[in-house]
BALOBA-1460 file (C-alpha; in Angstrom, 3 decimals):
// residues 85
<rec num="1" residu="m" x="0.000" y="0.000" z="0.000"/>
<rec num="2" residu="q" x="1.299" y="3.458" z="-0.862"/>
<rec num="3" residu="k" x="1.648" y="6.106" z="1.785"/>
<rec num="4" residu="i" x="0.194" y="9.449" z="0.709"/>
<rec num="5" residu="t" x="1.864" y="12.470" z="2.250"/>
<rec num="6" residu="n" x="1.013" y="16.089" z="1.976"/>
<rec num="7" residu="k" x="4.014" y="18.316" z="2.558"/>
<rec num="8" residu="y" x="1.885" y="21.471" z="2.560"/>
<rec num="9" residu="a" x="-0.491" y="20.483" z="5.372"/>
<rec num="10" residu="p" x="1.962" y="21.309" z="8.201"/>
<rec num="11" residu="l" x="2.745" y="24.652" z="6.550"/>
<rec num="12" residu="f" x="-0.909" y="25.651" z="6.292"/>
<rec num="13" residu="l" x="-1.574" y="24.448" z="9.835"/>
<rec num="14" residu="r" x="1.329" y="26.552" z="11.166"/>
<rec num="15" residu="l" x="0.159" y="29.608" z="9.227"/>
<rec num="16" residu="a" x="-3.452" y="29.278" z="10.381"/>
<rec num="17" residu="l" x="-2.449" y="28.807" z="14.007"/>
<rec num="18" residu="a" x="0.005" y="31.708" z="13.882"/>
<rec num="19" residu="a" x="-2.589" y="33.987" z="12.253"/>
<rec num="20" residu="a" x="-5.085" y="33.255" z="15.007"/>
<rec num="21" residu="l" x="-2.497" y="33.852" z="17.710"/>
<rec num="22" residu="l" x="-1.178" y="37.032" z="16.062"/>
<rec num="23" residu="s" x="-4.747" y="38.285" z="15.949"/>
<rec num="24" residu="a" x="-4.890" y="38.104" z="19.739"/>
<rec num="25" residu="g" x="-1.713" y="40.163" z="19.975"/>
<rec num="26" residu="a" x="-3.085" y="42.698" z="17.514"/>
<rec num="27" residu="d" x="-6.213" y="43.005" z="19.656"/>
<rec num="28" residu="r" x="-4.082" y="43.665" z="22.700"/>
<rec num="29" residu="l" x="-2.240" y="46.440" z="20.896"/>
<rec num="30" residu="g" x="-5.481" y="48.022" z="19.677"/>
<rec num="31" residu="f" x="-5.369" y="47.123" z="15.970"/>
<rec num="32" residu="w" x="-8.880" y="45.616" z="15.917"/>
<rec num="33" residu="p" x="-12.053" y="47.726" z="16.044"/>
<rec num="34" residu="e" x="-13.845" y="47.936" z="19.387"/>
<rec num="35" residu="a" x="-16.756" y="45.766" z="18.195"/>
<rec num="36" residu="a" x="-14.434" y="42.892" z="17.272"/>
<rec num="37" residu="s" x="-11.975" y="43.060" z="20.147"/>
<rec num="38" residu="n" x="-11.715" y="41.421" z="23.518"/>
<rec num="39" residu="w" x="-9.038" y="43.529" z="25.223"/>
<rec num="40" residu="g" x="-9.255" y="46.593" z="23.010"/>
<rec num="41" residu="n" x="-6.105" y="48.166" z="24.395"/>
<rec num="42" residu="m" x="-3.038" y="47.438" z="26.442"/>
<rec num="43" residu="e" x="-4.438" y="49.091" z="29.586"/>
<rec num="44" residu="q" x="-7.238" y="46.523" z="29.882"/>
<rec num="45" residu="f" x="-4.770" y="43.693" z="29.307"/>
<rec num="46" residu="t" x="-2.449" y="45.138" z="31.947"/>
<rec num="47" residu="a" x="-5.332" y="45.244" z="34.434"/>
<rec num="48" residu="y" x="-6.128" y="41.596" z="33.669"/>
<rec num="49" residu="t" x="-2.447" y="40.681" z="34.017"/>
<rec num="50" residu="a" x="-2.445" y="42.350" z="37.439"/>
<rec num="51" residu="q" x="-5.380" y="40.161" z="38.490"/>
<rec num="52" residu="i" x="-3.818" y="36.866" z="37.443"/>
<rec num="53" residu="t" x="-0.332" y="37.717" z="38.723"/>
<rec num="54" residu="a" x="-1.445" y="39.055" z="42.092"/>
<rec num="55" residu="f" x="1.251" y="36.953" z="43.788"/>
<rec num="56" residu="l" x="3.969" y="39.147" z="42.240"/>
<rec num="57" residu="p" x="4.976" y="42.568" z="43.566"/>
<rec num="58" residu="s" x="2.444" y="45.275" z="42.732"/>
<rec num="59" residu="g" x="4.750" y="47.387" z="40.565"/>
<rec num="60" residu="m" x="5.338" y="44.659" z="37.979"/>
<rec num="61" residu="e" x="1.965" y="44.581" z="36.202"/>
<rec num="62" residu="t" x="2.963" y="46.700" z="33.231"/>
<rec num="63" residu="a" x="6.296" y="44.939" z="32.774"/>
<rec num="64" residu="n" x="4.611" y="41.529" z="32.969"/>
<rec num="65" residu="a" x="1.990" y="42.500" z="30.393"/>
<rec num="66" residu="w" x="4.591" y="43.796" z="27.949"/>
<rec num="67" residu="l" x="6.927" y="40.837" z="28.511"/>
<rec num="68" residu="a" x="4.073" y="38.415" z="27.878"/>
<rec num="69" residu="t" x="3.089" y="40.273" z="24.705"/>
<rec num="70" residu="l" x="6.675" y="40.384" z="23.455"/>
<rec num="71" residu="a" x="7.329" y="36.710" z="24.201"/>
<rec num="72" residu="e" x="4.071" y="35.601" z="22.583"/>
<rec num="73" residu="t" x="4.730" y="37.705" z="19.488"/>
<rec num="74" residu="v" x="8.239" y="36.291" z="19.071"/>
<rec num="75" residu="l" x="6.978" y="32.737" z="19.490"/>
<rec num="76" residu="r" x="4.178" y="33.351" z="16.982"/>
<rec num="77" residu="l" x="6.611" y="34.717" z="14.420"/>
<rec num="78" residu="l" x="8.877" y="31.719" z="14.951"/>
<rec num="79" residu="l" x="5.842" y="29.535" z="14.292"/>
<rec num="80" residu="v" x="5.239" y="31.336" z="10.991"/>
<rec num="81" residu="l" x="8.890" y="30.936" z="10.024"/>
<rec num="82" residu="g" x="8.839" y="27.241" z="10.857"/>
<rec num="83" residu="f" x="11.610" y="27.338" z="13.428"/>
<rec num="84" residu="k" x="12.459" y="23.797" z="14.563"/>
<rec num="85" residu="t" x="9.579" y="22.184" z="12.694"/>
């Protein structure tokens, strides 16, 4: 029996997943209209980050929100580029 492989399926899967994840980052940075956004801006995301990282010192909310956004964006771009896939 012949094995049928599709070399483009992993590429399209990576691109679709990265597009969905990049959309969340764009929402956080305010690129989406208000009607289609969850966070809407970085201030709302920072407030949420402060709630879920309440165990950390109180002055770190903004840094944590920006570090999370930066790390997620880098990882999403690496997903698009196919790093280690």
